[in-house]
All heavy atoms as TSV, in Angstrom:
chain	resi	resn	atom	element	x	y	z
A	1	MET	N	N	-5.756	27.676	2.362
A	1	MET	CA	C	-6.039	28.409	3.582
A	1	MET	C	C	-6.923	29.611	3.223
A	1	MET	O	O	-6.551	30.439	2.419
A	1	MET	CB	C	-4.730	28.849	4.233
A	1	MET	CG	C	-4.957	29.654	5.471
A	1	MET	SD	S	-3.437	30.379	6.130
A	1	MET	CE	C	-2.813	29.014	7.040
A	2	ASP	N	N	-8.087	29.673	3.831
A	2	ASP	CA	C	-8.993	30.768	3.584
A	2	ASP	C	C	-8.699	31.915	4.557
A	2	ASP	O	O	-8.387	31.702	5.723
A	2	ASP	CB	C	-10.453	30.315	3.789
A	2	ASP	CG	C	-10.910	29.354	2.724
A	2	ASP	OD1	O	-10.434	29.493	1.581
A	2	ASP	OD2	O	-11.741	28.477	3.025
A	3	THR	N	N	-8.799	33.147	4.009
A	3	THR	CA	C	-8.629	34.316	4.873
A	3	THR	C	C	-10.008	34.765	5.343
A	3	THR	O	O	-10.985	34.672	4.599
A	3	THR	CB	C	-7.939	35.477	4.129
A	3	THR	OG1	O	-8.727	35.802	2.993
A	3	THR	CG2	C	-6.551	35.091	3.705
A	4	PRO	N	N	-10.096	35.217	6.583
A	4	PRO	CA	C	-11.406	35.652	7.085
A	4	PRO	C	C	-11.859	36.905	6.339
A	4	PRO	O	O	-11.047	37.687	5.850
A	4	PRO	CB	C	-11.133	35.954	8.554
A	4	PRO	CG	C	-9.682	36.139	8.668
A	4	PRO	CD	C	-9.050	35.353	7.551
A	5	PRO	N	N	-13.172	37.088	6.219
A	5	PRO	CA	C	-13.672	38.271	5.525
A	5	PRO	C	C	-13.292	39.545	6.273
A	5	PRO	O	O	-13.181	39.554	7.484
A	5	PRO	CB	C	-15.190	38.072	5.515
A	5	PRO	CG	C	-15.478	37.032	6.537
A	5	PRO	CD	C	-14.225	36.233	6.729
A	6	THR	N	N	-13.060	40.594	5.501
A	6	THR	CA	C	-12.711	41.872	6.084
A	6	THR	C	C	-13.998	42.569	6.515
A	6	THR	O	O	-14.929	42.687	5.715
A	6	THR	CB	C	-11.972	42.750	5.056
A	6	THR	OG1	O	-10.829	42.034	4.606
A	6	THR	CG2	C	-11.539	44.066	5.649
A	7	PRO	N	N	-14.070	43.022	7.750
A	7	PRO	CA	C	-15.260	43.724	8.197
A	7	PRO	C	C	-15.514	44.978	7.360
A	7	PRO	O	O	-14.576	45.650	6.916
A	7	PRO	CB	C	-14.972	44.077	9.651
A	7	PRO	CG	C	-13.874	43.167	10.074
A	7	PRO	CD	C	-13.098	42.859	8.816
A	8	ALA	N	N	-16.784	45.305	7.164
A	8	ALA	CA	C	-17.159	46.466	6.365
A	8	ALA	C	C	-16.553	47.749	6.926
A	8	ALA	O	O	-16.164	48.634	6.174
A	8	ALA	CB	C	-18.678	46.580	6.280
A	9	ALA	N	N	-16.458	47.856	8.247
A	9	ALA	CA	C	-15.893	49.062	8.856
A	9	ALA	C	C	-14.432	49.222	8.472
A	9	ALA	O	O	-13.985	50.345	8.221
A	9	ALA	CB	C	-16.035	49.001	10.368
A	10	ASP	N	N	-13.688	48.120	8.392
A	10	ASP	CA	C	-12.281	48.203	7.983
A	10	ASP	C	C	-12.146	48.666	6.538
A	10	ASP	O	O	-11.274	49.459	6.208
A	10	ASP	CB	C	-11.588	46.854	8.155
A	10	ASP	CG	C	-11.378	46.477	9.626
A	10	ASP	OD1	O	-11.514	47.359	10.498
A	10	ASP	OD2	O	-11.089	45.289	9.880
A	11	ILE	N	N	-13.030	48.159	5.686
A	11	ILE	CA	C	-13.025	48.564	4.285
A	11	ILE	C	C	-13.344	50.052	4.168
A	11	ILE	O	O	-12.671	50.791	3.447
A	11	ILE	CB	C	-14.013	47.711	3.457
A	11	ILE	CG1	C	-13.526	46.258	3.399
A	11	ILE	CG2	C	-14.195	48.290	2.069
A	11	ILE	CD1	C	-14.535	45.295	2.842
A	12	ARG	N	N	-14.341	50.487	4.904
A	12	ARG	CA	C	-14.741	51.905	4.877
A	12	ARG	C	C	-13.593	52.782	5.381
A	12	ARG	O	O	-13.300	53.824	4.784
A	12	ARG	CB	C	-15.986	52.126	5.722
A	12	ARG	CG	C	-16.511	53.542	5.675
A	12	ARG	CD	C	-17.829	53.656	6.440
A	12	ARG	NE	N	-18.335	54.985	6.356
A	12	ARG	CZ	C	-18.008	55.985	7.173
A	12	ARG	NH1	N	-17.147	55.781	8.152
A	12	ARG	NH2	N	-18.536	57.181	7.039
A	13	ASP	N	N	-12.954	52.387	6.454
A	13	ASP	CA	C	-11.826	53.146	6.975
A	13	ASP	C	C	-10.705	53.263	5.949
A	13	ASP	O	O	-10.093	54.322	5.790
A	13	ASP	CB	C	-11.285	52.522	8.271
A	13	ASP	CG	C	-12.223	52.696	9.449
A	13	ASP	OD1	O	-13.156	53.525	9.370
A	13	ASP	OD2	O	-12.023	51.979	10.459
A	14	GLN	N	N	-10.441	52.173	5.234
A	14	GLN	CA	C	-9.399	52.192	4.206
A	14	GLN	C	C	-9.797	53.097	3.045
A	14	GLN	O	O	-8.969	53.832	2.509
A	14	GLN	CB	C	-9.090	50.793	3.698
A	14	GLN	CG	C	-7.949	50.758	2.709
A	14	GLN	CD	C	-6.657	51.336	3.283
A	14	GLN	OE1	O	-6.223	50.938	4.356
A	14	GLN	NE2	N	-6.056	52.294	2.585
A	15	GLN	N	N	-11.064	53.049	2.673
A	15	GLN	CA	C	-11.534	53.923	1.588
A	15	GLN	C	C	-11.415	55.392	1.985
A	15	GLN	O	O	-10.992	56.228	1.172
A	15	GLN	CB	C	-12.978	53.581	1.220
A	15	GLN	CG	C	-13.109	52.247	0.540
A	15	GLN	CD	C	-14.544	51.789	0.391
A	15	GLN	OE1	O	-15.422	52.202	1.135
A	15	GLN	NE2	N	-14.775	50.921	-0.582
A	16	ILE	N	N	-11.754	55.711	3.209
A	16	ILE	CA	C	-11.636	57.086	3.689
A	16	ILE	C	C	-10.174	57.506	3.716
A	16	ILE	O	O	-9.816	58.615	3.298
A	16	ILE	CB	C	-12.295	57.252	5.072
A	16	ILE	CG1	C	-13.816	57.141	4.939
A	16	ILE	CG2	C	-11.902	58.579	5.727
A	16	ILE	CD1	C	-14.560	57.043	6.241
A	17	ALA	N	N	-9.302	56.635	4.164
A	17	ALA	CA	C	-7.863	56.937	4.194
A	17	ALA	C	C	-7.346	57.176	2.776
A	17	ALA	O	O	-6.544	58.083	2.544
A	17	ALA	CB	C	-7.097	55.805	4.876
A	18	ASP	N	N	-7.815	56.370	1.817
A	18	ASP	CA	C	-7.403	56.539	0.426
A	18	ASP	C	C	-7.877	57.882	-0.125
A	18	ASP	O	O	-7.130	58.579	-0.827
A	18	ASP	CB	C	-7.940	55.409	-0.447
A	18	ASP	CG	C	-7.299	54.068	-0.152
A	18	ASP	OD1	O	-6.237	54.037	0.533
A	18	ASP	OD2	O	-7.859	53.037	-0.587
A	19	LEU	N	N	-9.121	58.246	0.170
A	19	LEU	CA	C	-9.650	59.544	-0.272
A	19	LEU	C	C	-8.869	60.701	0.333
A	19	LEU	O	O	-8.541	61.675	-0.348
A	19	LEU	CB	C	-11.135	59.662	0.073
A	19	LEU	CG	C	-12.088	58.822	-0.777
A	19	LEU	CD1	C	-13.488	58.833	-0.172
A	19	LEU	CD2	C	-12.122	59.351	-2.194
A	20	ARG	N	N	-8.583	60.605	1.621
A	20	ARG	CA	C	-7.825	61.667	2.287
A	20	ARG	C	C	-6.431	61.805	1.664
A	20	ARG	O	O	-5.948	62.903	1.441
A	20	ARG	CB	C	-7.704	61.399	3.783
A	20	ARG	CG	C	-9.003	61.658	4.549
A	20	ARG	CD	C	-8.844	61.462	6.055
A	20	ARG	NE	N	-7.705	62.187	6.581
A	20	ARG	CZ	C	-7.682	63.492	6.843
A	20	ARG	NH1	N	-8.764	64.213	6.642
A	20	ARG	NH2	N	-6.607	64.060	7.312
A	21	ALA	N	N	-5.812	60.668	1.361
A	21	ALA	CA	C	-4.482	60.711	0.747
A	21	ALA	C	C	-4.537	61.378	-0.623
A	21	ALA	O	O	-3.649	62.163	-0.976
A	21	ALA	CB	C	-3.914	59.290	0.642
A	22	ALA	N	N	-5.567	61.068	-1.395
A	22	ALA	CA	C	-5.713	61.695	-2.717
A	22	ALA	C	C	-5.921	63.199	-2.583
A	22	ALA	O	O	-5.329	63.982	-3.344
A	22	ALA	CB	C	-6.878	61.058	-3.463
A	23	LEU	N	N	-6.726	63.614	-1.635
A	23	LEU	CA	C	-6.946	65.053	-1.416
A	23	LEU	C	C	-5.650	65.735	-0.968
A	23	LEU	O	O	-5.340	66.843	-1.419
A	23	LEU	CB	C	-8.042	65.282	-0.371
A	23	LEU	CG	C	-9.451	64.872	-0.766
A	23	LEU	CD1	C	-10.414	65.098	0.404
A	23	LEU	CD2	C	-9.918	65.593	-1.997
A	24	GLN	N	N	-4.907	65.065	-0.110
A	24	GLN	CA	C	-3.640	65.646	0.350
A	24	GLN	C	C	-2.653	65.817	-0.792
A	24	GLN	O	O	-1.860	66.754	-0.808
A	24	GLN	CB	C	-3.043	64.784	1.469
A	24	GLN	CG	C	-3.814	64.892	2.761
A	24	GLN	CD	C	-3.408	63.859	3.791
A	24	GLN	OE1	O	-2.971	62.764	3.461
A	24	GLN	NE2	N	-3.605	64.196	5.064
A	25	ARG	N	N	-2.678	64.915	-1.759
A	25	ARG	CA	C	-1.811	65.057	-2.938
A	25	ARG	C	C	-2.307	66.156	-3.867
A	25	ARG	O	O	-1.514	66.828	-4.531
A	25	ARG	CB	C	-1.705	63.725	-3.690
A	25	ARG	CG	C	-0.902	62.680	-2.978
A	25	ARG	CD	C	-0.640	61.456	-3.853
A	25	ARG	NE	N	-1.842	60.866	-4.420
A	25	ARG	CZ	C	-2.592	59.933	-3.832
A	25	ARG	NH1	N	-2.251	59.487	-2.640
A	25	ARG	NH2	N	-3.648	59.445	-4.436
A	26	ALA	N	N	-3.622	66.343	-3.937
A	26	ALA	CA	C	-4.207	67.320	-4.857
A	26	ALA	C	C	-4.000	68.762	-4.402
A	26	ALA	O	O	-3.831	69.650	-5.244
A	26	ALA	CB	C	-5.689	67.044	-5.047
A	27	VAL	N	N	-4.017	69.016	-3.117
A	27	VAL	CA	C	-3.937	70.396	-2.600
A	27	VAL	C	C	-2.690	71.122	-3.098
A	27	VAL	O	O	-2.798	72.222	-3.666
A	27	VAL	CB	C	-4.049	70.425	-1.062
A	27	VAL	CG1	C	-3.698	71.806	-0.505
A	27	VAL	CG2	C	-5.460	70.050	-0.634
A	28	PRO	N	N	-1.482	70.585	-2.942
A	28	PRO	CA	C	-0.312	71.332	-3.421
A	28	PRO	C	C	-0.294	71.491	-4.946
A	28	PRO	O	O	0.210	72.493	-5.461
A	28	PRO	CB	C	0.895	70.534	-2.926
A	28	PRO	CG	C	0.385	69.237	-2.453
A	28	PRO	CD	C	-1.078	69.377	-2.210
A	29	LEU	N	N	-0.848	70.525	-5.664
A	29	LEU	CA	C	-0.911	70.649	-7.118
A	29	LEU	C	C	-1.835	71.793	-7.532
A	29	LEU	O	O	-1.520	72.563	-8.448
A	29	LEU	CB	C	-1.363	69.334	-7.744
A	29	LEU	CG	C	-0.413	68.148	-7.559
A	29	LEU	CD1	C	-1.068	66.860	-8.056
A	29	LEU	CD2	C	0.903	68.394	-8.251
A	30	LEU	N	N	-2.976	71.899	-6.859
A	30	LEU	CA	C	-3.894	72.993	-7.143
A	30	LEU	C	C	-3.267	74.338	-6.792
A	30	LEU	O	O	-3.381	75.321	-7.541
A	30	LEU	CB	C	-5.205	72.812	-6.373
A	30	LEU	CG	C	-6.132	71.722	-6.876
A	30	LEU	CD1	C	-7.234	71.448	-5.871
A	30	LEU	CD2	C	-6.710	72.108	-8.232
A	31	ALA	N	N	-2.588	74.402	-5.656
A	31	ALA	CA	C	-1.942	75.647	-5.242
A	31	ALA	C	C	-0.847	76.042	-6.233
A	31	ALA	O	O	-0.721	77.221	-6.598
A	31	ALA	CB	C	-1.372	75.497	-3.835
A	32	PHE	N	N	-0.077	75.076	-6.695
A	32	PHE	CA	C	0.968	75.346	-7.678
A	32	PHE	C	C	0.353	75.876	-8.979
A	32	PHE	O	O	0.817	76.864	-9.541
A	32	PHE	CB	C	1.778	74.069	-7.946
A	32	PHE	CG	C	2.827	74.242	-9.004
A	32	PHE	CD1	C	4.018	74.889	-8.715
A	32	PHE	CD2	C	2.626	73.758	-10.286
A	32	PHE	CE1	C	4.998	75.051	-9.681
A	32	PHE	CE2	C	3.590	73.925	-11.265
A	32	PHE	CZ	C	4.785	74.567	-10.966
A	33	ALA	N	N	-0.703	75.201	-9.448
A	33	ALA	CA	C	-1.368	75.627	-10.671
A	33	ALA	C	C	-1.952	77.034	-10.508
A	33	ALA	O	O	-1.887	77.845	-11.441
A	33	ALA	CB	C	-2.463	74.637	-11.063
A	34	ALA	N	N	-2.490	77.327	-9.336
A	34	ALA	CA	C	-3.039	78.663	-9.089
A	34	ALA	C	C	-1.944	79.710	-9.195
A	34	ALA	O	O	-2.139	80.778	-9.789
A	34	ALA	CB	C	-3.694	78.708	-7.710
A	35	GLY	N	N	-0.784	79.424	-8.661
A	35	GLY	CA	C	0.339	80.352	-8.749
A	35	GLY	C	C	0.797	80.580	-10.174
A	35	GLY	O	O	1.124	81.707	-10.565
A	36	ARG	N	N	0.800	79.528	-10.964
A	36	ARG	CA	C	1.218	79.655	-12.374
A	36	ARG	C	C	0.229	80.474	-13.194
A	36	ARG	O	O	0.602	81.142	-14.143
A	36	ARG	CB	C	1.407	78.279	-12.994
A	36	ARG	CG	C	2.619	77.550	-12.433
A	36	ARG	CD	C	2.839	76.265	-13.158
A	36	ARG	NE	N	2.970	76.486	-14.582
A	36	ARG	CZ	C	4.072	76.233	-15.290
A	36	ARG	NH1	N	5.124	75.754	-14.677
A	36	ARG	NH2	N	4.109	76.439	-16.572
A	37	GLU	N	N	-1.027	80.415	-12.828
A	37	GLU	CA	C	-2.060	81.119	-13.576
A	37	GLU	C	C	-2.250	82.571	-13.103
A	37	GLU	O	O	-2.948	83.335	-13.773
A	37	GLU	CB	C	-3.411	80.383	-13.425
A	37	GLU	CG	C	-3.448	79.024	-14.077
A	37	GLU	CD	C	-3.395	79.108	-15.590
A	37	GLU	OE1	O	-3.952	80.049	-16.169
A	37	GLU	OE2	O	-2.795	78.206	-16.199
A	38	ALA	N	N	-1.663	82.927	-11.993
A	38	ALA	CA	C	-1.944	84.223	-11.374
A	38	ALA	C	C	-1.734	85.400	-12.317
A	38	ALA	O	O	-2.551	86.323	-12.356
A	38	ALA	CB	C	-1.105	84.388	-10.104
A	39	ASP	N	N	-0.658	85.392	-13.085
A	39	ASP	CA	C	-0.361	86.530	-13.969
A	39	ASP	C	C	-1.203	86.532	-15.234
A	39	ASP	O	O	-1.635	87.587	-15.695
A	39	ASP	CB	C	1.117	86.542	-14.355
A	39	ASP	CG	C	2.007	86.924	-13.183
A	39	ASP	OD1	O	1.516	87.564	-12.237
A	39	ASP	OD2	O	3.198	86.545	-13.227
A	40	THR	N	N	-1.443	85.348	-15.797
A	40	THR	CA	C	-2.114	85.295	-17.099
A	40	THR	C	C	-3.618	85.139	-17.010
A	40	THR	O	O	-4.337	85.567	-17.903
A	40	THR	CB	C	-1.541	84.133	-17.944
A	40	THR	OG1	O	-1.719	82.926	-17.218
A	40	THR	CG2	C	-0.071	84.362	-18.241
A	41	ASP	N	N	-4.118	84.488	-15.965
A	41	ASP	CA	C	-5.563	84.253	-15.840
A	41	ASP	C	C	-5.949	84.319	-14.360
A	41	ASP	O	O	-6.128	83.291	-13.705
A	41	ASP	CB	C	-5.919	82.904	-16.446
A	41	ASP	CG	C	-7.404	82.699	-16.623
A	41	ASP	OD1	O	-8.206	83.492	-16.055
A	41	ASP	OD2	O	-7.780	81.746	-17.322
A	42	PRO	N	N	-6.090	85.541	-13.836
A	42	PRO	CA	C	-6.369	85.689	-12.409
A	42	PRO	C	C	-7.652	84.974	-11.956
A	42	PRO	O	O	-7.708	84.448	-10.847
A	42	PRO	CB	C	-6.489	87.190	-12.213
A	42	PRO	CG	C	-5.866	87.813	-13.413
A	42	PRO	CD	C	-5.934	86.828	-14.505
A	43	LYS	N	N	-8.668	84.951	-12.813
A	43	LYS	CA	C	-9.919	84.285	-12.423
A	43	LYS	C	C	-9.693	82.790	-12.251
A	43	LYS	O	O	-10.157	82.186	-11.275
A	43	LYS	CB	C	-10.997	84.558	-13.481
A	43	LYS	CG	C	-12.328	83.957	-13.150
A	43	LYS	CD	C	-12.898	84.513	-11.859
A	43	LYS	CE	C	-14.245	83.908	-11.546
A	43	LYS	NZ	N	-14.703	84.252	-10.218
A	44	GLN	N	N	-8.987	82.181	-13.187
A	44	GLN	CA	C	-8.682	80.752	-13.074
A	44	GLN	C	C	-7.821	80.487	-11.842
A	44	GLN	O	O	-8.020	79.505	-11.129
A	44	GLN	CB	C	-7.972	80.240	-14.335
A	44	GLN	CG	C	-7.710	78.766	-14.346
A	44	GLN	CD	C	-8.974	77.924	-14.405
A	44	GLN	OE1	O	-10.049	78.383	-14.712
A	44	GLN	NE2	N	-8.828	76.659	-14.084
A	45	SER	N	N	-6.873	81.366	-11.590
A	45	SER	CA	C	-6.023	81.245	-10.412
A	45	SER	C	C	-6.873	81.286	-9.135
A	45	SER	O	O	-6.667	80.486	-8.225
A	45	SER	CB	C	-4.990	82.376	-10.382
A	45	SER	OG	O	-4.249	82.322	-9.199
A	46	GLU	N	N	-7.827	82.180	-9.120
A	46	GLU	CA	C	-8.724	82.307	-7.966
A	46	GLU	C	C	-9.544	81.029	-7.768
A	46	GLU	O	O	-9.708	80.555	-6.636
A	46	GLU	CB	C	-9.640	83.497	-8.206
A	46	GLU	CG	C	-10.517	83.870	-7.039
A	46	GLU	CD	C	-11.359	85.099	-7.368
A	46	GLU	OE1	O	-10.796	86.106	-7.824
A	46	GLU	OE2	O	-12.576	85.024	-7.171
A	47	LEU	N	N	-10.038	80.461	-8.852
A	47	LEU	CA	C	-10.824	79.225	-8.765
A	47	LEU	C	C	-9.981	78.051	-8.267
A	47	LEU	O	O	-10.421	77.270	-7.436
A	47	LEU	CB	C	-11.437	78.884	-10.131
A	47	LEU	CG	C	-12.524	79.832	-10.630
A	47	LEU	CD1	C	-12.879	79.519	-12.066
A	47	LEU	CD2	C	-13.749	79.772	-9.737
A	48	LEU	N	N	-8.769	77.937	-8.779
A	48	LEU	CA	C	-7.870	76.864	-8.336
A	48	LEU	C	C	-7.503	77.022	-6.871
A	48	LEU	O	O	-7.481	76.041	-6.108
A	48	LEU	CB	C	-6.604	76.841	-9.207
A	48	LEU	CG	C	-6.791	76.362	-10.644
A	48	LEU	CD1	C	-5.572	76.747	-11.482
A	48	LEU	CD2	C	-7.034	74.865	-10.687
A	49	SER	N	N	-7.236	78.243	-6.473
A	49	SER	CA	C	-6.888	78.511	-5.078
A	49	SER	C	C	-8.067	78.200	-4.147
A	49	SER	O	O	-7.901	77.614	-3.077
A	49	SER	CB	C	-6.458	79.961	-4.928
A	49	SER	OG	O	-6.068	80.217	-3.612
A	50	ALA	N	N	-9.278	78.571	-4.590
A	50	ALA	CA	C	-10.470	78.281	-3.795
A	50	ALA	C	C	-10.677	76.777	-3.667
A	50	ALA	O	O	-11.056	76.283	-2.600
A	50	ALA	CB	C	-11.687	78.939	-4.416
A	51	ALA	N	N	-10.427	76.044	-4.738
A	51	ALA	CA	C	-10.553	74.583	-4.677
A	51	ALA	C	C	-9.555	73.986	-3.683
A	51	ALA	O	O	-9.900	73.109	-2.900
A	51	ALA	CB	C	-10.352	73.983	-6.064
A	52	ALA	N	N	-8.326	74.492	-3.708
A	52	ALA	CA	C	-7.318	74.013	-2.745
A	52	ALA	C	C	-7.748	74.323	-1.320
A	52	ALA	O	O	-7.611	73.477	-0.426
A	52	ALA	CB	C	-5.956	74.640	-3.058
A	53	ASP	N	N	-8.297	75.511	-1.106
A	53	ASP	CA	C	-8.782	75.886	0.234
A	53	ASP	C	C	-9.928	74.988	0.670
A	53	ASP	O	O	-9.992	74.572	1.831
A	53	ASP	CB	C	-9.212	77.351	0.260
A	53	ASP	CG	C	-8.071	78.321	0.132
A	53	ASP	OD1	O	-6.900	77.905	0.338
A	53	ASP	OD2	O	-8.331	79.497	-0.168
A	54	ASP	N	N	-10.848	74.700	-0.243
A	54	ASP	CA	C	-11.987	73.826	0.081
A	54	ASP	C	C	-11.507	72.436	0.481
A	54	ASP	O	O	-11.996	71.873	1.459
A	54	ASP	CB	C	-12.954	73.716	-1.108
A	54	ASP	CG	C	-13.739	74.984	-1.360
A	54	ASP	OD1	O	-13.764	75.884	-0.495
A	54	ASP	OD2	O	-14.332	75.078	-2.454
A	55	LEU	N	N	-10.552	71.904	-0.281
A	55	LEU	CA	C	-10.040	70.584	0.057
A	55	LEU	C	C	-9.311	70.580	1.395
A	55	LEU	O	O	-9.449	69.633	2.179
A	55	LEU	CB	C	-9.111	70.072	-1.045
A	55	LEU	CG	C	-9.759	69.803	-2.404
A	55	LEU	CD1	C	-8.711	69.261	-3.380
A	55	LEU	CD2	C	-10.927	68.856	-2.282
A	56	THR	N	N	-8.583	71.640	1.661
A	56	THR	CA	C	-7.896	71.757	2.962
A	56	THR	C	C	-8.901	71.800	4.099
A	56	THR	O	O	-8.710	71.152	5.132
A	56	THR	CB	C	-6.997	73.005	2.970
A	56	THR	OG1	O	-6.018	72.868	1.943
A	56	THR	CG2	C	-6.288	73.164	4.309
A	57	ASP	N	N	-9.989	72.552	3.911
A	57	ASP	CA	C	-11.039	72.600	4.930
A	57	ASP	C	C	-11.643	71.216	5.175
A	57	ASP	O	O	-11.876	70.818	6.320
A	57	ASP	CB	C	-12.139	73.583	4.529
A	57	ASP	CG	C	-11.694	75.026	4.590
A	57	ASP	OD1	O	-10.672	75.327	5.240
A	57	ASP	OD2	O	-12.404	75.871	3.986
A	58	ILE	N	N	-11.910	70.494	4.092
A	58	ILE	CA	C	-12.459	69.135	4.227
A	58	ILE	C	C	-11.497	68.245	4.991
A	58	ILE	O	O	-11.901	67.502	5.898
A	58	ILE	CB	C	-12.793	68.547	2.837
A	58	ILE	CG1	C	-13.971	69.278	2.224
A	58	ILE	CG2	C	-13.066	67.045	2.940
A	58	ILE	CD1	C	-14.189	68.968	0.762
A	59	LEU	N	N	-10.219	68.319	4.653
A	59	LEU	CA	C	-9.226	67.499	5.355
A	59	LEU	C	C	-9.171	67.864	6.841
A	59	LEU	O	O	-9.056	66.991	7.684
A	59	LEU	CB	C	-7.851	67.667	4.697
A	59	LEU	CG	C	-7.686	66.967	3.361
A	59	LEU	CD1	C	-6.424	67.478	2.657
A	59	LEU	CD2	C	-7.632	65.472	3.562
A	60	ASP	N	N	-9.243	69.150	7.137
A	60	ASP	CA	C	-9.206	69.584	8.533
A	60	ASP	C	C	-10.428	69.084	9.322
A	60	ASP	O	O	-10.306	68.685	10.469
A	60	ASP	CB	C	-9.121	71.113	8.630
A	60	ASP	CG	C	-7.776	71.656	8.189
A	60	ASP	OD1	O	-6.806	70.868	8.071
A	60	ASP	OD2	O	-7.694	72.875	7.953
A	61	ARG	N	N	-11.580	69.121	8.679
A	61	ARG	CA	C	-12.824	68.704	9.335
A	61	ARG	C	C	-12.897	67.191	9.507
A	61	ARG	O	O	-13.637	66.707	10.378
A	61	ARG	CB	C	-14.047	69.170	8.549
A	61	ARG	CG	C	-14.353	70.629	8.679
A	61	ARG	CD	C	-15.746	70.970	8.175
A	61	ARG	NE	N	-16.120	70.305	6.931
A	61	ARG	CZ	C	-16.012	70.827	5.724
A	61	ARG	NH1	N	-15.493	72.028	5.561
A	61	ARG	NH2	N	-16.386	70.141	4.652
A	62	THR	N	N	-12.224	66.462	8.673
A	62	THR	CA	C	-12.331	65.002	8.709
A	62	THR	C	C	-11.058	64.341	9.229
A	62	THR	O	O	-10.822	63.172	8.965
A	62	THR	CB	C	-12.662	64.438	7.297
A	62	THR	OG1	O	-11.605	64.781	6.403
A	62	THR	CG2	C	-13.988	64.964	6.800
A	63	ALA	N	N	-10.267	65.100	9.933
A	63	ALA	CA	C	-8.998	64.557	10.456
A	63	ALA	C	C	-9.265	63.320	11.299
A	63	ALA	O	O	-10.194	63.308	12.097
A	63	ALA	CB	C	-8.262	65.618	11.259
A	64	PRO	N	N	-8.465	62.289	11.101
A	64	PRO	CA	C	-8.661	61.060	11.874
A	64	PRO	C	C	-8.319	61.253	13.340
A	64	PRO	O	O	-7.686	62.125	13.761
A	64	PRO	CB	C	-7.696	60.065	11.236
A	64	PRO	CG	C	-6.786	60.822	10.357
A	64	PRO	CD	C	-7.371	62.182	10.175
């Protein structure tokens, strides 16, 4: 039994959903790492926090 081909739009939607899920998992990890670095390396903490903010902005702008 052959399965019908998956439309390109469905594949693209799944890829976008996968990317969004990865970003959603990365944000709290970046925020946690930023907190751990705050006392010993404030500059690194600032960079990690900015990265988390950037990812959050992207997620907000691309909300399904």
